[in-house]
C-alpha positions as CSV (number, residue, x, y, z in Angstrom):
1,X,-26.5,32.5,42.0
2,X,-23.3,31.9,39.9
3,X,-21.7,34.9,38.1
4,X,-21.9,33.4,34.6
5,X,-22.8,30.2,32.7
6,X,-21.1,27.0,33.8
7,X,-18.2,25.5,31.8
8,X,-18.3,22.1,30.1
9,X,-14.8,21.0,28.9
10,X,-14.5,18.0,26.7
11,X,-11.1,16.4,25.8
12,X,-11.1,13.2,23.6
13,X,-9.4,10.2,25.2
14,X,-7.5,9.3,22.0
15,X,-5.3,11.5,19.9
16,X,-6.6,12.6,16.5
17,X,-5.1,10.5,13.7
18,X,-3.7,13.7,12.1
19,X,-2.5,15.3,15.4
20,X,-3.5,18.7,16.7
21,X,-3.7,20.2,13.2
22,X,-6.2,17.5,12.2
23,X,-8.2,18.2,15.4
24,X,-8.1,21.9,14.6
25,X,-9.3,21.3,11.0
26,X,-12.2,19.2,12.2
27,X,-13.4,21.7,14.8
28,X,-13.2,24.6,12.3
29,X,-15.2,22.5,9.7
30,X,-17.7,21.7,12.5
31,X,-18.2,25.5,12.9
32,X,-16.5,25.8,16.3
33,X,-14.2,28.8,16.5
34,X,-10.7,28.7,18.0
35,X,-10.6,30.5,21.3
36,X,-7.8,32.2,23.2
37,X,-9.4,32.9,26.6
38,X,-6.5,35.3,27.5
39,X,-7.7,37.6,24.7
40,X,-11.4,37.0,24.2
41,X,-14.6,35.7,25.7
42,X,-16.4,32.9,24.0
43,X,-19.0,34.1,21.6
44,X,-22.6,32.8,21.5
45,X,-23.4,30.3,18.8
46,X,-27.2,30.2,18.5
47,X,-27.2,27.2,16.2
48,X,-25.5,25.0,18.9
49,X,-27.2,23.6,21.9
50,X,-26.4,21.3,24.8
51,X,-29.4,19.0,25.6
52,X,-29.5,17.8,29.2
53,X,-31.9,16.8,31.9
54,X,-31.6,16.3,35.6
55,X,-29.7,13.0,35.0
56,X,-27.0,14.7,33.0
57,X,-25.9,15.9,29.6
58,X,-27.6,13.8,26.9
59,X,-26.0,15.2,23.7
60,X,-24.6,18.3,21.9
61,X,-26.2,19.3,18.6
62,X,-25.9,21.8,15.8
63,X,-29.1,22.9,14.2
64,X,-29.2,21.6,10.6
65,X,-26.6,18.9,11.1
66,X,-28.0,16.9,14.1
67,X,-26.1,15.4,17.0
68,X,-22.5,16.4,17.1
69,X,-21.6,14.5,20.3
70,X,-23.4,12.0,22.4
71,X,-21.7,10.5,25.4
72,X,-21.9,6.7,25.9
73,X,-23.8,7.4,29.1
74,X,-25.2,10.8,30.2
75,X,-22.6,12.9,31.9
76,X,-23.7,13.5,35.4
77,X,-22.7,17.1,36.3
78,X,-22.5,18.3,39.9
79,X,-25.7,19.9,41.2
80,X,-24.1,23.4,41.0
81,X,-23.4,23.0,37.3
82,X,-27.0,22.0,36.7
83,X,-28.3,24.9,38.8
84,X,-26.1,27.4,36.9
85,X,-27.1,26.0,33.5
86,X,-30.7,26.1,34.4
87,X,-30.4,29.7,35.8
88,X,-28.5,31.0,32.8
89,X,-29.9,28.8,30.1
90,X,-26.5,28.6,28.6
91,X,-23.1,26.9,29.2
92,X,-19.6,27.5,27.9
93,X,-18.5,24.5,25.8
94,X,-14.8,24.1,25.4
95,X,-12.8,21.3,23.7
96,X,-9.1,20.7,22.9
97,X,-7.1,17.7,21.5
98,X,-6.4,14.6,23.6
99,X,-3.6,15.2,26.1
100,X,-3.7,19.0,25.8
101,X,-4.4,19.3,29.5
102,X,-3.3,16.5,31.9
103,X,-6.3,14.7,33.4
104,X,-5.2,15.8,36.9
105,X,-5.6,19.5,35.9
106,X,-9.1,19.2,34.3
107,X,-11.0,20.3,37.4
108,X,-11.9,23.9,36.6
109,X,-13.8,24.1,39.9
110,X,-10.5,25.0,41.6
111,X,-10.3,28.3,39.6
112,X,-7.0,27.3,38.0
113,X,-7.6,27.9,34.3
114,X,-3.9,28.0,33.3
115,X,-4.2,24.8,31.3
116,X,-7.1,26.2,29.2
117,X,-5.2,29.5,28.7
118,X,-2.1,27.7,27.5
119,X,-4.0,25.5,25.0
120,X,-5.9,28.6,23.7
121,X,-2.6,30.5,23.1
122,X,-1.5,27.5,21.0
123,X,-4.8,27.9,18.9
124,X,-5.8,24.4,20.0
125,X,-8.9,25.4,22.2
126,X,-12.3,25.6,20.5
127,X,-15.7,26.5,21.9
128,X,-18.5,28.8,22.4
129,X,-21.5,29.7,24.5
130,X,-24.3,27.3,23.8
131,X,-27.9,27.2,24.8
132,X,-28.8,24.5,27.3
133,X,-32.2,22.9,26.8
134,X,-34.2,20.3,28.6
135,X,-33.6,21.5,32.2
136,X,-36.9,23.4,32.7
């Protein structure tokens, strides 16, 4: 079985209207901490959860505030991602401003996390470990 929870990285397609600083302000007000993966591991945020089923990710929610993100169609993760999320009951959720990491470099399955590390050093990466529900 996988060593740790799977990673779910989400990068908006459009730039924030106030640039990276506006994206940062919004994520902090959402309750998502900035994260420098070269210095720290993501912390567990119990009030956040990723709701998924075998067809994919349905939505991300924060207890008390409701759905934070819902994809237009369920995200269909690879079977390995679903298996790891089911086994651990958690996933590492990460997000950064649009264009932070070139689309060609978003495949973390290669083990190359240099893009995520660079974004984190610039204080533009946000995320946490979240419970995954609905996969039982």
